[in-house]
C-alpha positions in Angstrom: 8.3 17.0 -29.2 12.0 16.7 -28.2 12.5 13.8 -30.5 10.8 15.5 -33.3 13.1 18.5 -32.9 16.1 16.2 -33.2 14.7 13.9 -35.8 11.9 15.9 -37.7 8.9 13.7 -38.7 6.3 16.5 -39.0 6.6 20.1 -39.7 4.7 20.9 -36.5 4.1 17.9 -34.3 2.1 20.0 -31.8 -0.9 19.8 -34.2 -0.8 16.0 -33.9 -0.1 15.8 -30.1 -2.5 18.3 -28.6 -5.8 16.6 -29.7 -4.5 13.3 -28.4 -3.4 14.9 -25.1 -6.8 16.6 -24.6 -8.9 13.6 -25.4 -6.7 11.5 -23.0 -7.0 14.1 -20.2 -10.9 14.3 -20.7 -11.2 10.5 -20.5 -9.0 10.4 -17.4 -11.1 13.1 -15.7 -14.4 11.3 -16.5 -12.9 7.9 -15.2 -11.8 9.7 -12.0 -15.2 11.1 -11.4 -17.1 8.0 -12.4 -15.3 5.7 -10.1 -17.1 7.1 -7.1 -20.5 6.4 -8.6 -19.7 2.7 -9.2 -17.7 2.3 -5.9 -19.5 -0.5 -3.7 -22.6 -0.1 -6.0 -23.4 -3.8 -5.4 -26.3 -5.8 -4.1 -25.5 -7.2 -0.6 -27.3 -8.7 2.3 -26.5 -9.9 5.8 -25.8 -13.7 5.8 -24.4 -14.4 9.2 -22.8 -13.0 12.4 -19.2 -12.8 13.4 -17.9 -11.7 16.8 -14.3 -11.0 17.5 -13.5 -10.6 21.3 -10.5 -11.0 23.5 -10.7 -14.8 23.9 -12.2 -16.2 20.7 -14.0 -15.7 17.4 -17.6 -16.7 17.3 -19.4 -17.4 14.0 -23.2 -17.3 13.8 -23.5 -17.2 17.6 -22.6 -20.9 18.0 -19.3 -21.9 16.3 -16.4 -20.8 18.5 -12.8 -20.8 17.4 -10.2 -20.1 20.1 -7.1 -18.2 19.0 -4.8 -21.0 19.9 -6.5 -23.1 17.1 -5.7 -20.6 14.3 -2.7 -21.4 12.0 -3.5 -18.2 10.0 -5.4 -15.0 10.4 -5.7 -12.1 8.1 -7.7 -8.8 8.4 -8.5 -6.2 5.8 -10.1 -3.3 7.5 -10.7 -0.6 4.9 -14.0 1.2 5.5 -16.9 1.7 7.7 -20.5 2.8 7.0 -20.8 6.5 6.2 -17.0 7.0 5.6 -16.5 9.5 2.9 -15.0 8.0 -0.2 -14.2 11.2 -2.2 -12.1 12.6 0.5 -10.6 15.6 -1.2 -13.8 17.1 -2.9 -17.5 16.7 -2.6 -18.5 17.3 -6.2 -20.4 16.4 -8.2 -21.9 14.5 -5.2 -20.5 13.4 -1.9 -20.1 9.6 -1.8 -20.1 7.5 1.4 -19.0 4.0 1.9 -21.4 1.1 2.7 -18.8 -0.2 5.1 -18.6 -3.7 3.6 -15.2 -3.5 2.0 -13.6 -5.4 4.9 -12.6 -9.0 5.0 -11.2 -11.7 7.4 -9.6 -15.0 6.7 -9.4 -17.7 9.4 -7.5 -21.0 9.1 -7.4 -23.9 11.4 -5.9 -27.3 10.8 -9.3 -28.7 9.7 -11.1 -25.7 8.1 -10.8 -22.3 6.7 -13.3 -19.4 6.6 -13.3 -16.3 4.4 -15.9 -13.5 5.0 -16.6 -9.9 4.1 -18.0 -8.0 7.0 -19.6 -4.7 7.7 -18.4 -2.1 10.2 -21.3 0.1 11.2 -19.4 3.3 12.0 -16.1 4.9 13.0 -16.4 3.8 16.6 -17.0 0.2 15.5 -13.9 0.5 13.2 -11.7 1.8 16.0 -12.9 -0.8 18.5 -12.0 -3.6 16.1 -8.5 -2.2 15.5 -8.1 -2.1 19.3 -9.4 -5.7 19.7 -7.0 -7.0 17.1 -4.1 -5.2 18.8 -5.2 -6.7 22.2 -5.3 -10.2 20.7 -1.8 -10.0 19.3 -0.6 -8.5 22.5 -2.0 -11.2 24.6 0.1 -13.8 22.8 -2.8 -16.2 22.3 -2.0 -16.8 18.6 0.4 -19.4 19.5 0.4 -21.2 16.1 1.0 -18.1 14.0 4.5 -16.7 13.4 5.2 -13.7 15.5 6.1 -11.5 12.4 2.8 -12.4 10.9 1.1 -11.5 14.2 2.7 -8.1 14.2 1.6 -7.5 10.6 -1.9 -7.8 11.9 -1.6 -4.8 14.1 -3.2 -1.8 12.4 -0.7 1.1 11.7 -2.6 3.5 13.8 -2.0 1.3 16.9 1.7 1.2 16.1 1.9 4.8 17.0 1.0 4.1 20.7 3.5 3.4 23.5 1.7 0.1 24.2 3.0 -1.2 20.9 6.6 -0.1 21.6 6.4 -1.9 25.1 5.1 -5.0 23.3 8.0 -5.0 20.8 10.5 -4.5 23.6 9.1 -7.5 25.4 9.5 -9.7 22.4 13.2 -8.5 22.1 13.8 -9.2 25.8 12.2 -12.6 25.5 14.4 -13.4 22.5 11.4 -13.9 20.2 12.6 -11.1 18.0 16.2 -10.6 17.1 17.6 -7.2 18.1 17.9 -5.6 14.6 14.4 -6.6 13.5 12.9 -5.6 16.8 14.4 -2.2 16.9 13.3 -1.6 13.3 9.7 -2.5 14.3 10.0 -0.4 17.5 11.2 2.6 15.5 13.7 5.3 16.6 14.4 8.9 15.8 18.2 8.8 15.7 21.2 6.6 15.7 21.8 7.6 19.3 18.5 6.5 20.4 18.9 3.2 18.5 22.2 2.6 20.4 20.6 3.4 23.7 17.8 0.9 23.0 20.3 -1.7 21.9 22.5 -1.3 25.0 19.4 -1.5 27.2 17.5 -4.4 25.7 19.8 -6.4 23.4 21.9 -8.4 25.9 
């Protein structure tokens, strides 16, 4: 409309723009609502079992992979069964997740595994977050770069004091340089950053 005012192409460009704007807005609204009908609308079945504990990962109750064997590990924890998908409104119908939009990638020197897995409920979700944090904190992932390990820690766990203590330990042990470590640790002011530097970066 501004360009048409400066360089007139039509006597009244609003007559051309408004129908396009309204049709586009309607299509966007339909797509926004429809996405919740189609989300996780897939056929799925349980094909195996995976257990993630403090010492190892067990696949199908028999194949055991120790954390020291892993050269790469990735988690995507996005949902659990019953988690509400359309968070900000419940119309036209409340939609809940199947809890299967989660994945894990495991790599050893001889083999790699890539699975989707189901989390049964919010408690299951929280327990897995805690387990992943404990595994990183235990320093058993000896073949994986420390920065990659820290990326595995869920953001919710990074709010806890345990996480800050873990980062400080890495700085003191010279496994993280001071600048990177303090950024990962977090601080509220330059004064706090200076105090941390003077205390732990020697």
